[in-house]
N, C-alpha and C positions, 0 to 999 in steps of 0.2 A: 181519085187522086189524092194522095196524102201530101200534106204540106209540112215540111220539117222546120224546126226552129231556125235552122241555118238559112232556109229560103225566106222566112219572114224577116230575119235580120238583114238579108240582102236587099229586100224590098225597102226596108226602113233606111238603110244606108243610101240607096239610090234616091229615095225621096228627100233625104237630107241634102244630097248633092244637087237635086233638081230645084229645091226651094231655098237652099241655104245661101247661095251666092249668085246673084243675077249678073254679075260682072264677068263671069266665065273663069274667074281665078280658081286655081286648084284649092281644095279644102283638105286640111291635114287629118290624118287618121285619128289623132288624139282628140280633135274637136268633134268629129262624128261620134266617136266612142263616148265622149263626155256628155254630148247633147242627147244621145239616144240610150245610154246605159248599156252598151255593148261592150264586152271585154275586148281590149285592143288586140290581143293575140288572135282572137277568133275573127275579128274584123279584118286583119291583115289576110288571113286565109281566104275569106269571102271575097275581098276585093281582088285577090290574085285570080280567082276563078272567074269573076266578072270581067277582069281585064282580058283573060284568054278568050272569053266569049264575045269580046268586042263591045262590051256595054260601057266600060269606063276606060279612061287613059290616066297615066300617071306622069308627073313631073318631078324630077329629082331636085335637090338643093334646098336652100334656105326658104324659098318661096314655093317650095313643091307641095305635092299632095295629089288628090284625085279630083277628077271632073268627069261628067258624062261624056261619052264619045259621040252621042247623037243628041238631038233635041229631045226633051222629055216627052213631047207629045207623039214621039215615034217608038217609044219603048214601052212594051205591054208587060203587064204583070205575069202573063204566061211565059214570056221570054226569060224573065228573071228567074222564075221558079224552075224552068227547064235548064237554065244555065247552072243552077246550083244542084238540083235533084235529078237532073236528067229527065228524059221523057219517061213518064211513068211506065212501069212494067205492065205485064198482063193484069187486067182488072179481074175481078171475080167473074165477070161476064165472059171474058176471053178464056179464062182458065177452066170454067165449068164445062164438063164433058158429059153432063147428064143426058141419058138417052130418053128420059122421061120428058113429056111435053111440058110439064110445069117447070122443070129445070131449064129447058131451052127457052121458054117464055121469060123466065127471070133473067137469064144470060143476055137476052136482047135488051131487057130494061136496063141492066147494069151498064151495057155498052152505050146505050142511048144517053143515060145520065152522065157518063164520063165525057161523051162528045159534047153535050150541052155545057158541062163545066168548062171544058177547054175553050169552047167558043166564047163563053162569057168572059173568061180571064184574058183571052186574046183581044177582047174589045175594050178592055180597061187599061188606059195608059197612066204613066206617072202623073201627068197633068190632071187627069180624072180623079186620082186618089188625093192629090193636093187640094183640089176643089172641094172634095168631101171633108178634108181636114178643116178648111176654112169656113164651110157652110155649117149653120146650126143643125143639130140633130133633129130631123122631123119626126123620128119614130117615137119620140116621148110625147106623152099626153098627160094632161092633168085632170084630177077628179075634183 
């Protein structure tokens, strides 16, 4: 599975919506763009796709903006990526037509890796990512 910059920006924008305003009030595009360093024009395109996918809703007017259409604990990273990039096309494993046993074995491994990746991303919600943002990085160690 390849992750586009657009999909990463979509995840960041949804995280901003999930963590930015606990009152449920819409957040303006310009605020998201400024807070996250995403070009406004690009963000508009992304939010329109996310809206058609049912992940965000918009409100017009002076107090308008965007908000999540569902609770952040029900939106997975996989949903966001697939909304933006679509379901990934044939992987190397599906495209491989090798008649050689080694080629077939590798094809099975590529398919399994993609299935595990999809399963992993489907198990991570926006709330999970926000928790990682707020938690200290345990992967660092000191000598």
